[in-house]
N, C-alpha and C positions, 0 to 999 in steps of 0.2 A: 441231767442238772440237778443240783441239789434243791434248789429253789421247788416249793411246791407249786402244782398246777392251781390250786384254790388262792394261794398267794398271789400269783401271776394274774389269774384272770379277776381277783377283786382290785388290783392296779389298774388292770385295761378297761375295766368298768366306770371306773374315777377319771373324769377330765383331768388330765395331768398337764403341767406347764411343762415348756421345753427343757428346763433346768433340770426337773424332777425325772424326765424321762431320761436325759443323759444320766444322771445318778444312778437310776435302774440299771441300765444298759451297762454301765462300767462295773456295778455290782455283780451283774450276771458274768461279764467277763471275766473279773477277778475271780469269781467263783470257779468259773471251768478251768482257768489256769492254774487255780490252787488245786481242784480235783486232779489235773494232769500230772501236777508235780507228785502228788501222792502215789501214783498208780506205778 
């Protein structure tokens, strides 16, 4: 994944609202799909 581990751990340490969690997951999925298309 392109998202850095430190960035993810920072997000996980913060109390996230459901909406924010969904946006983060969507961004991760989008990043994975973009990475897959480039290969």
